[in-house]
C-alpha positions in Angstrom: 86.9 125.4 44.9 86.5 121.7 44.6 90.3 121.3 44.6 90.6 123.4 47.8 87.9 121.2 49.4 89.7 118.0 48.4 93.0 119.2 49.8 91.3 120.1 53.1 89.8 116.7 53.4 93.1 115.0 52.8 94.8 117.2 55.4 92.1 116.4 57.9 92.6 112.7 57.2 96.3 113.1 57.9 95.7 114.9 61.1 93.2 112.2 62.2 95.8 109.6 61.4 98.4 111.3 63.5 96.1 111.4 66.4 95.5 107.7 66.2 99.2 106.9 66.1 99.8 108.5 69.4 97.3 106.2 71.2 98.9 103.5 73.3 99.2 100.2 71.4 100.5 98.1 74.3 99.1 97.0 77.6 102.5 96.1 79.0 102.5 96.6 82.8 105.1 99.0 84.2 106.6 100.5 87.3 105.9 104.3 87.4 107.7 104.9 90.7 109.5 102.8 93.2 111.0 103.3 96.7 111.8 100.9 99.5 110.6 100.8 103.1 113.1 102.3 105.5 115.5 103.5 102.7 116.0 107.2 101.8 115.0 108.1 98.2 118.6 109.0 97.4 119.6 105.3 97.9 117.4 104.2 94.9 118.0 104.8 91.2 115.3 103.8 88.8 116.3 103.5 85.1 112.9 102.9 83.6 114.2 103.0 80.0 116.5 100.0 80.7 114.4 98.3 83.3 117.1 98.5 86.0 116.6 99.3 89.7 119.8 100.1 91.6 119.8 100.1 95.4 122.5 101.3 97.7 122.0 99.1 100.7 122.4 100.1 104.3 124.7 97.8 106.4 121.7 96.2 108.0 118.4 95.6 106.2 115.7 95.8 108.8 112.8 93.6 107.8 114.2 92.8 104.3 114.0 94.9 101.1 110.3 95.8 100.7 109.4 97.8 97.6 106.8 100.5 97.6 105.4 100.7 94.1 103.3 102.9 91.9 102.2 100.8 88.9 100.2 101.1 85.7 96.5 100.3 86.0 95.8 96.7 86.8 99.4 95.7 87.4 100.8 94.0 90.5 104.1 92.6 91.7 104.8 88.9 91.1 107.0 86.6 93.2 107.6 88.7 96.4 108.0 86.8 99.6 105.0 86.5 102.0 106.1 89.6 103.9 106.2 91.7 100.7 110.0 91.7 100.5 112.3 90.7 97.6 114.3 87.5 97.8 117.9 88.6 98.0 119.6 85.2 98.4 121.3 85.4 95.0 123.4 88.3 96.4 125.0 86.1 99.1 125.7 83.1 96.8 128.6 83.9 94.5 127.7 80.9 92.3 124.5 82.7 91.3 125.1 86.2 89.9 123.1 88.8 91.8 122.4 90.7 88.6 120.0 87.9 87.6 117.7 88.9 90.4 114.4 90.2 88.9 111.4 92.2 90.1 108.4 91.1 88.0 105.2 93.1 87.4 102.1 91.5 85.8 98.6 92.5 84.8 97.2 89.0 84.0 98.0 89.4 80.3 101.7 90.4 80.2 104.7 90.4 82.5 107.4 93.0 82.7 110.8 92.3 84.3 113.2 94.7 86.0 116.8 93.9 87.0 117.8 94.6 90.5 121.4 95.8 91.3 122.7 96.0 94.8 125.5 98.3 95.9 126.8 97.4 99.4 128.1 100.2 101.6 131.0 98.3 103.1 132.6 94.8 103.4 130.8 91.8 104.9 131.5 91.9 108.7 130.1 90.3 111.9 127.7 92.2 114.0 128.8 92.7 117.6 126.1 90.5 119.1 126.9 87.7 121.5 125.0 84.5 120.9 125.7 80.8 121.5 124.7 77.9 119.3 124.5 74.4 120.9 125.5 71.4 118.8 124.9 67.9 119.9 127.3 65.3 118.5 124.4 62.9 118.3 122.6 64.9 115.6 125.3 64.8 112.9 124.2 68.1 111.4 125.6 71.5 112.6 123.4 74.5 111.8 124.7 78.0 112.4 123.0 81.4 111.8 125.4 84.3 112.4 124.4 88.0 112.5 126.3 90.2 109.9 126.3 93.5 108.2 126.7 94.3 104.5 125.6 90.7 103.7 124.5 91.1 100.0 127.8 91.5 98.2 128.5 88.0 96.8 131.4 87.4 99.1 132.9 83.9 98.5 133.5 82.0 101.7 134.8 78.5 101.7 136.7 78.1 105.0 135.4 77.9 108.6 137.7 77.6 111.6 136.5 76.5 115.0 139.0 77.2 117.9 138.6 75.6 121.3 138.6 78.2 124.1 140.6 75.9 126.3 143.5 76.0 123.8 143.2 72.4 122.7 142.9 71.4 119.0 140.2 73.0 116.9 139.1 72.3 113.4 139.3 73.9 110.0 136.5 73.1 107.5 137.2 73.7 103.9 135.2 73.2 100.7 136.7 73.0 97.3 134.9 74.8 94.5 131.8 75.6 96.5 130.9 78.2 99.2 130.3 76.9 102.7 128.2 79.9 103.7 125.0 81.3 102.3 121.8 82.9 103.5 118.0 82.4 103.5 115.3 84.7 102.2 113.4 84.6 105.5 116.4 85.7 107.7 118.1 88.9 106.4 121.4 90.0 107.9 122.5 86.4 108.8 125.0 84.0 107.4 123.6 80.5 107.3 125.9 77.5 107.6 125.0 73.8 107.5 127.7 71.2 108.0 126.9 67.5 107.8 128.6 64.3 108.8 131.4 63.7 109.6 131.3 67.0 111.5 130.4 65.1 114.7 133.7 63.3 114.5 135.7 66.5 113.8 134.5 68.5 116.8 135.0 67.6 120.4 133.1 68.6 123.6 133.7 72.2 124.6 133.2 75.8 123.5 134.6 77.2 120.3 135.2 80.6 118.7 134.2 80.9 115.1 136.2 82.4 112.2 135.1 82.5 108.6 137.7 83.6 106.1 139.4 86.6 107.8 136.3 87.4 110.0 136.3 86.6 113.7 132.8 86.3 115.1 131.8 87.2 118.7 129.3 84.3 118.7 130.3 80.9 120.2 129.6 77.3 119.3 129.0 75.0 122.3 129.4 71.3 121.5 127.7 68.8 123.8 127.4 65.0 123.8 
């Protein structure tokens, strides 16, 4: 009888130990569910085990890529832009691999990181929107912002051609070893170009069409004195 009682106590201790081992031992924050504003659920794949979020992007990202998150208790996103969207600039700068873009979740004690992968639905292309940019030769700095679709695919662009509409000489701007075109976090769906001196000596007065790589843009550059 005593032996039976001893065995029962040992068994009870083992069961109690097993119950304890199943209790959570980490307070690591985590994403439980994720979607993005304006994107259908089928465009998003969440691999929680490997901390990877894959997004099939629409041609135009209205208002940026804004995550809608269900998180573990006490967790919150870290490092989002002021409008709640993710900074996607790494995906339009080939020198910075897009796969290094992270979505961070913290709870004040620990931080979890998730890799963001973007799948574009087509090639980078101009949007059919007519705009004019005025450039004064007195400024010495030419800033262009051109509307595009399928922006976030790490396209390498290092040549810009300006053609005078009157048929006179234009200008070809090239960069060796560095892209001439990028983007900003605050303006999704736009290529951003900034050309410095001596650009004011390369361009003459007049109106120019714009070509970047093999893309011909409907926008125009107007050069004034």
